[in-house]
N, C-alpha and C positions, 0 to 999 in steps of 0.2 A: 306896723313895723315890718311884718313879713312881706306885705305887698310892696312896700317901699324898696326893700332890698332886691326883690324880683324885678321891679320896674327899673331900678338903676342898672342891674345886670343886663336886662333886655335893651336898655338904651345904649349901653356900651357895645353890645353885639351889633346893633343897628349902625352905630357910628363906625365901627371897624369895617363892616361890610360896605358901607357907603364910601369910606375912604379907599378901600381896595378897588371898588368899582370905578371910582374916579381915576385912580392911578392907572388901571388897566385900560380904561377908555382913552386917557391921554396918550398912552403908549401907542395905541393904534392910530391916533391922529398924527403923532410924530412920524410913525412909519409911513403913512400915506403922504405926508409932506416930503419925506426923504425920497420916496418913489417919484413924486412929481418933480422935485428939484434935480434928481439925477437924470430923469428923462429929458429935461430941457437943457442940461449942461452940454457944452461943446466938448467933444473928445479932446483930451490933452495929449501931450507927447507920451509915447510908450514908456512904461516903467523901465528902470535900470534892469538889464538882463534880457529884455525883449529885443529880438533881432530885427525881423522884418514884419511889416504890417500890410497885408493885402486885403483884409476884410475889416470893417469897423468893429465887428463883434469878436475877433480872435487875433491872436498873434503867435509867433514862434519864439521859443526861448533857445536853449542850448541844442535841442534836437531840431534840426532844420526841416524835418518832414513830419512834425507832430505839432498841430495847432492847439492852442489852449484858449478857452473862452475868456473874455475880458472880465467876467464876473468872478473869476478865480484869481487869487493873489498868491504869488510864489512865496513859500516859506524857505528862505535860504538856509536856515539852520538845519533843516531836515532834508535838504537837497544835496546830492553828491554826483559830480560828473567827472568822468575820466576821458581825456581827449588826447589823441595822437593825430598825426597827419592823415592817417587812413581810417580812423574810427572815432566815434563818440558814443559813450555808454554811461549808464548810471541811472539815477533816480531823481526826479523833480517832484517836490511835494507842493501842493496848493491847498488853500482854504478859501471858502466863500459861503455865501448864503444862497444856494441854488438848489432847485428841486432835482433829485437824482435822475428821474426819467428824462429831464431836459438835457442834462450833461451826457447821459448815455446816447441819446439821439444825436447830439452834437458830435461826439467822438465817432460814432458809426459813420456819419455823413462825411466829416472832414478827413478822417483817416482813409476812407475809400478814395476821396479826391486826391490824396497824396500817395496813391498807389499801394496802400496797405491792403491786405486781404484779411477780412474778419474770419478767424479760425474757430471762434466759439466764444460763448460768454455764459456766465451763470450768476444767479442771484442767491445770496445767502444772507437775507436781511440781518443786519442793516448794511451789508456789503454787496456790491456788484463788481464783478471782475470781467474785463474784456480782453480777449487774446487776439493779437494781430501779428501778421508775418509779411515780410517782403524779402527780396533777395539779400542774403547775408545778415539779416537781423530780425529780431522779434521784439514785440512791444506788449507789455502787460500793463493795463490800466485798472487800478482799484479805486472804487468810489465808495465812500462810507458816509452815511448821513447820521448825524446826531441831533439832539434837541436844539443845540445852539449853532451848528454850522454843518457844512459839507466839506469833506476832505477828499482830495484826489491825489493819487500817486501815479506817476508815469515812469515805468521802467523800460529802458531800451538796452538790449544786450546783443552782441554780435553772435553770429552763427557761421558755421562753415557750410558751403554748398552741400546740399543733400542731407543735412542733419537738422 
């Protein structure tokens, strides 16, 4: 009788572990299939809010000199932009499943090409903050990685010459 209860308990543990292994194994297969299907898809029209497209891997939104990688999707509920004829300022929030170092490299490269100067950056895991400047404005980009996604915020603020 004691052996029978122990055998049933052990059988239940093996069944639960087998089911968990099956589910996690299927998840990685689905992820691989998603990667393959997205790699073979033809790029579609830019999302609403995207302005110009000069690279297949990036686009501009409200800030005409800050490119955003296509892997990030704008969160319009957390984005705020103030615009006048002479300036555009505010914050754009983005989410995606992208490795932080990849996004950091992207922004360092693309911002330099758009005539921004990197003034500094720091890493305070899980956050990375990039500081850029150009004539009459500054840009602060925060990137935060969590277990389920990566969040980026792009802040652009006007400045006066010499400040």
